N, C-alpha and C positions, 0 to 999 in steps of 0.2 A: 449270651456267649456263641457264637456261631458253632455248630456241630458241620460233621464233614457233609451235608445233604443243603444247610443252610447255604454255604458257603458256595454249592454249586450254582443254588438258585440265584443268590445274587450276584451272578457273573453270567447268569442264563441266556439275556440279550445278547450281549457280545459273542458269548459260545456260538450260538446257534448263527448268526450273522457269520461270523466267520468260516463255519463250516459250510454253509450256504455259499459263500462267494467261492470256495475250493470246490466242492460239489457243481455248481453251476460251469466253473471253469472247462471241468471235463469233455463234455459235449461241445465245447468250442474249440479245445486244442482237438480233438478229433477232427471236426470239420474242417480246422486250418491243416493237420495232417493231410487229408485227404483231397484236398482242394491244390495243395502246392505241391505236392511228393514229397519223396523223403530227402532230395537234396537241400530244396529251398526250406523244407520245414527244420531239415539240422541248422540252416542257418538260425533261422528264427530262436529255436531253442539254446544253440548256442549262445546268442546275444543275451535272450532272458536268464540264464545261469552266469552269464558277466556280470549282468546288473544286478541280480540277487548278490552276488559274493560282494562287489562294491558298494552296493548299498547298505552292506552289512558292516564292512569296515566303516564306512562315512558315521553309522548309530554309535560307534565306539562303546557301545555297552551302556548307553545311556538312558535308553528307554528301560529296562529293569533297575539300573541302580536308582533313577529319578523316581520310578514306582515306589520303590521302598523307601527311599528318602521321604516323598510326599505323603504316605501313607503314615509314616513314624512321626512326622514334625506337622502337624497340621495348621502350620501358621505359614504366614511370607510365601505363600504359593505363587505369588504375581511374581517376585522376583526371581524363583528357582524357575518358573517356566521361561522366563526371560533367558536366562544362563543357557538353558536345557537349547534353545530355539539357535541361541548364538553359536552355541557349540557344534550343534548340527548343522546348520550351514556352514559355519568354516569347514570341516571335516569333508561335507559333501563337496562344498567349490572346490577344495585341493584336490580332491580326487578325483571329482571329473574334469578337471582344467589338464592333470596330469593324463589321463586316460584319453583326452582329446589330442594329445600332444604325440601319444603312444601309437595313435591309432592313424593320425594325417601321416606319421614319420614310417610304420609298418605298410601305409597303401595298400590293404587290400582291395579283392576286385569287388565291382559292383556287383550285387546290392547289399553285399556284408557292411562296404563302410559307410553307408548311409543308415543302416538298421543299428550299428553300433554308434554311430555318434546320436541319433536321438534316442538310444539306451541310456547313453550318461547324461542327456538332458534330463531322465525319468532320476537318476541318482540324485540331482540337484533338488527335485520338485521332492523326493521323499524324505528330505529333512523336516518338512512340515507336516507331514503324516506322521513321521517316528515321535514327534514332538508334542502334536497333539493328541494323538492316541496314548503317551505316556500321562499327559494330564486328565484326560476322561478315566482312565483308568483308576488314578490315585483317587481323584475326588467322585468314583461312583456314579459316572455319568453313563453308564453303560447304553443304554437306550439311544443316545444321540448318537455314540462312537458306532451303536451298530446299524443305525438307519443312514447313517453317511458312507459307512463301506459298504453296505449292500448297493447304495445309488452310484458310488463310484465303480464299481463292477461290472453293474448293467448299463451302465453308458458306454464301457470297455468293450464289453459282450456287444451291444446293440450296433455300434460304429463298426467294430470287426465284422460280424456277422454282412450288413450291407457292404462294406468295401469290397470283400470279397465274394458275395453273390454278384457284385457288379462287375467282376472280372478283375480287379486291381491286385496288385504286387504285394508283398511282403513287407515292402516297404509302407503302405499305406496302411498294413496293418499296424506298424508299429506307431504309426501317428495315431491311430487310435488310441493306442495304450498311453502313451504320451500326454493327449489332449484330457483323456479321462483322469488319469492323475493330479492334471494342472486342476479340474474344473473342481476335484474332490478336495485339494487342498485348500485352493479358495474358499468355498464354502466353510472346513473344518477351521481355518483360522478366524473367518468370521463369528461362528457360532462359539469359539472358544473365549475371542477378545470381548463378546457382548453378553454371552449367558455364563460361561463357567468362570474367568480369570482372567485379569487385563495382562502384559508382557508387560513386566517393569524389567528396565535395563539399568537402574542403579545400584548395579554391583562392583566390586574391585574385582582386580585381578589376582589377588590370592584367594577368592571364594572362587575364582574357573579353576585356579591350579588345585583347588583343596577336591573339587568336585572330578577333576580329569585323575586325580589319585585314586580315587573312591571307583572311578568306572574302569579301572583298569583290568580288572578280573573278569568282569561284565563283558569288555572289549574284546578279551582275549578268546573266551568261550565264545561269543557270538561270531566272531571270523574264521575261528576253527571247527565250529559247525556248519558254517554254510561251506567252508574249503569241503568240509566232510562230505557234506548232499551235494556239491554242484561241481567239485574238481573232476569228478568224473567224464561229465560232460564236455569240460575245457579237453581233458587229457585225450578224448575220442577225436574230436573235431584237429585236435594238432598233429595226431598217430594216424588215425584212420580215414579221417575225411567227412563231408558233410553226408554223405550218403549213411554212413552207420552212427551219427549224432541222429539222424532222421529215425532208424531203427531204435535205438534207444530212447530218443525224446518220445514215439509214440508210446513206448512200455511206461515212460517213465508220466507219461499225462495221466494214465489211470494209478501208476503207483503213487503220484504226488499227494492227491486228497488224502489217502490214509497215512502217509506219513509225515504229512502237518497236522492229523487227527490228534496226537499226543502233543504236539509242541501248542497246538493251538489252543485246547483245552487247560492245559498246565499256565500257559500265559495270561491267560483272563481271571483264571483262580488266584494266581499270584497275590494280589492285593488284599484279598482275605485272607488266603492263607498265612500273609505276613502279621495281619493283626491277630489271626488266631494263636500263632506261636507266641506272639507278645502277652496275650491275656492266660495263657495255660500252656505251657509248654508239654505237658503230659497229656493232655488231651490232642496236642499238635501231632505226636507222637505216633497214637492208635489211628488218627486222620490218614497219617503218610502209610500206614503199613495198608490198611484199609484199600486207599488207591493205587497204591504199587501193586500189591496183590491182584486187584483188578483189572489192571492193566494188562497182567502178565496173560489172566484167563480169555479177556476179551480179544487181545493180541492172536493167541492161538484159533479162535473161531473166523478172525477176521482174515487171517493170512491163508486157512484151508479152504474159505468160500470164494477168493479170488483165484488161488490156483487151479481150484474146477473149474470157475468159470471163465478162465482169462480166454481158451481157445473159444466156444462160441461168442464172447463179446468181441475180440478182435476178428475174428473171421466175418463176422455179421455186419460190423461197422466200420473196417477200414478194406482199403484195397487189397489184393493180393500181395503186392511187394511189402509189404509189412509182416509176413507169416513169420520172419524171424522176432518180430517182438514178443512171440508168444511164451517163448521159452524164457526171455529174460522178463517178461512181468511175474510170472511164476516163482522164478529163484528170488527177485527182487521181494515178492510178498513175506518173504521168511525173515525179513530182518525188522517186521512190524512189532512182535510180540516183545523181543528186546528194545526196541527203540522206544516202545512206549512206556517200559521200565525205567532206562534210562532217562527219559523227559522228565516225570513224575520223581525220581532220583534227585536230578540237578536241582528242580524248584524246591525240593526238600531243605536240600543244603544252602540254597538261598535264603530261606526264611530264616534259617538259625546263624546265618553269617559266615558260612563257609564256602563261598562261592570261589574262594581260590584254591581249595581241593579241587572243587568241581572242573577250575578251567585246566588244569593239568592235566585232568583224564581227556579231555577235550582236545587239547593240543597234543597228546600223544595218540587219539584218536585219529587226529586228522592227517598228522605225519605217515602213520600206518596205513590207512585207504589210500592217501597220495603214491605210497612205495608199491603197495599190490595193485593199484590202477597202472603205474607205468610197468609191472613186470608184467600183469595177466592182460593188458589190454592189447599190445600188439601182437600178442598170438592167439586170442579168443574175441577179440573185439566187445561189443556189447555185453557177451555173457559173461566175458572176465570181468567187466564192470561191477557186474550184478552180483556175482561171488565174491569180488573184495569187498561188498557193502556188507553182505551176511556175514562173512568171516569177522569184518572189524567190529561191527554193531554188537554180536556175541563178548568181544573180546571188552569191548568200553561198560557192557552192562555189568560183566564181571569186576570190573575196577570200579563202576559206580556203588555196586553193593557192598562191597568192602571199606565205603566209605561211609554208606548209610548206617552200616552198623556198629561204625565207630563212633559217629558222631551222631546219630539221629536213633535209630532203631535200638529196641531193646538185642542181645546176643541171641536170643533162641531164635529169632529172625534171621535162619540163614539159607541158603541158597536151598537147600533140601524144602524147608517148610514153604519156600516163594514157586517154588518150581512142583509139586506133589500134584497139584491139581489140574495144572496144561498138560504136564507131560505124560499122567496117566490118562486124563480124558480124551489127549490128542493120540495115544496109542490106540483107544479102543475104537476113536472118530475113525482113523485111518483104515484100521482092519474093516471096520462095517462099510467103509466106503468101496475099498477094494472088492468087496464081497457082490455088493451091487451093483458094480460099476457096467455091469452089461446092459442094464436098466437104461443108462442114459446118464449125464451129469448133473440133471439136475434131481433125479432120484438118489445118486450118490451123494449129492449136498446134503438134500433133506433127511437122510439116515444118520450120514455123518455127523451135521449138528445136534440132530435128536439124542443120540448116542452121548455126544458130548455134553451136552445140558446136564442128562441125568447123571452121568458119571461124576460131575462138579457138584450137584446140588445133593449127591449122596454123600460124598468127600466131606461136603460143609457140615452135613448133619451129623456126621461121624464126630466130627472135629469139634461141634458143640457138646457133644455128650461126654 
């Protein structure tokens, strides 16, 4: 039976690949922001946010549901893969077609028009990526999935750097994005059909309806989560304009790696955690508690690190026009501790068939952040969006924790037991960092993290005693 360390090892290839993809994108986005300037980078960031939301709606929760079903039922993968591909294509084509009609009707100015249309083409291609990713994860073809993920992103980054270096516009960057997805999708489909499982389309309409009903909670959660993460960019674009989108997008470029960190970790752990819960629910509870609290401890250290380094990083890598991005990044980073816990908690609810309850909290959180965005962004711009995310993520974590204690964890695992280590350690870390702040940010960072690690280890030792 897999323990908590073997679960991570089994998914390590894909985990590292996805983290590499996110990390490698940061310098590229910084280069794009510096090359295009805040306004044109705002157009690019706005379209990417739109593509992510529409693609997530097109997925309709099929990826999560499909992974769980294929892990539990190890037969007839070919037919289920055919159902997934058909449904992914149908929803993506419907949404992309609707989006194209809306874009043409609203007729935004060039180059936003061309970039939006190219983005909607990417939505259609995402159906192939989502389907093959699900099949790879469920059948434990992690190394193949990892390799294809990295190759696709490297093609995009190489083409993007090239077109910007040659002086081309944001439209050419978007062409590079779409082209890389097309190549990756083609290779993924060929590999899946020849090495993993064929796609059988000998299924009935009743089977499709059954899958559609099963995916509904996952679809609600996926859509709500993407609205939660990307609605701020859309609202800023509508209310404040492309310049403020560029300022916010620059901060988000650094934040996004850490934002996706828990999502990527928990997504690649889902297949083994599902099998783990099936084999030994009691051990699965202990594993959940271990990872849940570990995310809180790691999240505080990550948030503190980027809060200290935000100013020197942005000041060094980006033009002075992005100075306002510093405070935005510093605020955004304090969503990371609770966000890492929310992500782990939702995956735990999924493996024990409580995804509907998780969907409720996702919808509430998405509605809340949109309301806060609408209230704060007109007056405070990108800073208001960052504050809205911090507040909403904290409330999301409270709801998630209540559900975990109700359905997964033992009652003794209350909020106090979760936050004792990170709060006490974080307080000591902040005091020490302030005391040595006169010696520069790197001295503050080193001293603060050292004290934080010492306090956490001491509390862990006392807990074991």
